[in-house]
N, C-alpha and C positions, 0 to 999 in steps of 0.2 A: 300296582306300582309300575310294572313293566310297560303298561299302556301309556303312562305319562312320560316315561323315559323315551319311548318311541316318539311321542308327540314333540319332545324337545329336538329329536333328530329331524322330524319333518319341518319343525319350526326354523331350523338353520337352512334347510333347502328353500323353504318359502321366502326366507329373508334375502336370498340372492336376488330375486327380481325386485323385491321392495327396496333393497339397498341401491341397486343400480338406478331405479327410477328416482329415489329420493336424493341421490347425489346429483343427478341432473337437474332436478327441480330446485334444490337449494342453491346450486350454482347460479342458475338463471335468475332466481328470485333475489339472491343476494346482490347480483350486479345490476338488475333492471328495476327491481321493486314491482314487478308485474306479477300479480297472483294469477298464474296461468291455469285456470280451472279447465282449460281445454287440453290439458296434459294427457288425460286418459285417451282421448281420441287419437292423439299422435302416437301413443303406445300401441293402439289398435292398428294404425297404419303401419308402424314398424313390424308388427307381428304378421300382418297380411303379406307384406313384401317379402319377409323371411320365408314364410310358408310358400309363396309363389316361386321363390328362387329355389327352394328345396325341391319343388315338384319338377323342375327342369333337370334334376339329377345332381344338383350342386350339394356338396356336403352341408349338413345342417349348421356347422360351425361357420363356414363361409357365408351361408345364407343369413346368419345373424349379423355379420358384418355389413351385408348388403342392406338389411333392414335398417341398421343403425345409420348408414350413410344416406339412405333415401330420406329417413326421417329428419336427419340433420339439414338436408336441403329444404324439406318442407317447412321446418321451424324457421329457418332463416328467411324464406320467402314470405312467410306470415309476418315476421318482424319488420321486413323491409317494405311491406305494402300496407295492410290494414292497420297494424299496430303502430306504425310510424305516422300514418296519417292522423290517427286519433290522438297520439301523443303531442303532435305538433299543434293540434287544436286545443290543447290544454285539458284533455280528458283526465278526470280524477281517478284514483286508484280503483274505486268500485266500478266506474264506467269501463275501465280497461279490463277488469275481470269479466264483465259482460260481453265485451268484444271477444275475448278468448273463448267464452262460452258459445258465442255465435259461430266462431271458426270451427269449434268442435262439432257443432251440429252439421255444418257444411261437410266436414271431413267424414264423419261417421255415416251420414245418409248417402253421400257419394259412394262410399265403400259398400254400403248395404245395397245400393242400386246396381253396382257393377257385379257384386257377388250374388244377387237376387236374394239377399238376406239369409244366405245359407250359413250353416255352422259346419266347418270342416274338421276332420279328424287327422291328427298328425301320427304317423306310424314311425317309430324308431326302434331298431333292433336292440334288445337288451343282451349284451354279451355276458356280463357277470353280475352277480349279486354278492355284496359284501356284508359282513355282520360285525358290529361293534357292540358286543353285549347283546341286549335285546333290540338294538337299533339296526335296521336293515336298509341298505341303499344300493342303488345300481351305479354302473360306471357313469351313466349319463348324469345322474343326480350329483355324483361326486364332482363331475366336470363343471356343473353349473355353479357349485359352491366355489371351486377353484377359480373359475372365471370371474366371479364377483370379487373375490379376494385380490386377484391380480389387477383387476381394473381399479379397485380402490387404492392399491399400493402405487400404481402408475399415476393415477390422478392426484393423489396426495403429494407424491414426489414432484410432479410437474408443477403444482401450485406452490410448492415451498422451495424448490431448488432451481427453478429456471427464471430468467428475466421476465418472460411472458407471464408466468405464474405470479411473480411478485407484482407486476403491473396489474394483473386481475384483482389481486387482494387490495392493492392501493386504490384502485378505481372503486371497489366496493365500499371501502371505508370513507373516501372523500373524493368524488369525481372532479370537483373543481380544483382541488390541490393537486391531484394527479395530472390534470390537464396543464396547470400552470408549471408543473415540474417537467413538462416535455413529453408526457405519455400520451400517445395517440389513443384517446379513450374510445373514439369511434370503432377503431379496429379491435380494441380489447373487448368491447361489448359484442362485436360481431363474433369473435372467438367464443365468447360465453354462450351465445345462441347456438353456435355450431356444436360445441361440446355437449350442451344440454340436450339438443336434439338427438345427437348420436347415443347418449346414455339412455334417453327416452325410448328410442327404437330398440336398443339392445334389451331394455327391461321388458318391453312387450314381447319380443322374441323369446327370451328366457322364460317368461311367464307361460307362453304357449307350450314350450317344451315341457314345462313342469305339469301342466294340466292336460296336455295332448289334444286340445281343441282350440279353434280360433274363429272369431266372427267379427263383424263390424264394431261390436261393442265390448270386446274382450278387455280392453284397457280400463273400462269404467269400473270393473270389479276390483281392480288393483289401485285405482286412483286415490281412494280414501286413505288407504294405508300409506301410500307414497307421501301424500300431503302431510298426514299426521307425523310420519317419521321425519320429514324435512323440517317441520316446525318444532317438533320435540327437540331435535338436535341443534336448534337455533339456526335461523335463516343465514345461509352463506357458509355454514360449517359442514365440510364434506365428512370429517371424522365424526361429528355429532350425528349427521344423518345416517351414516353406516351403523353406528352403535345403536341408535333408536330403531333402525330397521331390524337388527338382530333381536332386540328385546321384543318388538311387536311380533315378529314372525313366531317366536317361541310362545309368547303370551296368547296369541290367537289360536295356535294349535293346541295349547293346553286347555283352553276354553272348549274347543271342539272335542277333545278327548273326554271332558267332563260331561259331554252330551248336550252342550249348549252352543252348538256351532252357529246358530242364528244370531247369537249375541256377540260374535267375535269382533265385528266392526264397532259395536257399542262399547266394548271394552277398550278398543283403540281410541275412541273419541273421549272416553272417560279419562284415560291416561293423559291425553292431550289437554283436557280441561284442567287437570291437576297441574300440569306443567305450566300452562298459561297463567294460572293463579299465582304460581310461585315465581315465574319469570315472564311477565306480560310482554316484555320487549323482544321476546324470541320470535314473535309473529312479524316483526319489523325487519325489512330487508336491509341490505347494507347502506342504502341511500336514506335520506331523511324521509319522513313518513308521507309527505305530500308531493314527492317527486317521482317521475318515471323516466328511466334512461333507456331510450329506444334507438339512439343514435347508431347508424350502421353505414 
């Protein structure tokens, strides 16, 4: 029994990176209707930047911020160039997903080339170990959970209590009406790409701290859980993504504790399949199904 209780604790820690990534993914998907399957590559980019910044002597926490900012810039650059061009040509949703896949290949293999396809180890001093019943966690693991919670509170408050947040939600629901109401939807979508990119990079960095290794393809191992959490929570819903991430983090760790770690992702996809059967519209972004909003 203690093994499964410990698994719940590890699940909460694992949910930190899943939640950060899922909140960024659902925010971008809800505003643009672009199923960004290249999200894993950009998480890898953020993780590598954070690792490189930490090597210079920077605090790991400041390095996380650097990774988030760099990934935010890369995400916006992709949106303003390749994605914008294909959107103007009338690319359908599946075609746009393939474009993001192409971007992912470029990013990942560029990183692999620069790093000579090496896997790097991250060394972080563990000051204290705490116990909560049979659950043991370090200061760093506790900080990762707190970071995810703080980011969620700030993002949720931003979306619900500020004018920009209200404009973001209005644009997601009906971009034409939002534009007619005087909202600068182009700027709003730009903000969505920037926020999504920052959360994506942050997720990659947090995941690296959790597993203590990083390479050009680190984000790919997290991508499936991020997408499942985002869709489970309903596209565009930050609260739903965070809750789904917590459930998935715990579920996958419980499966691993049962000795079936190879089936953890299968369980996540199984849960998603059930959710989609019950709520098929959860896979649809905030825009109508055949529209892509890339305006920046």
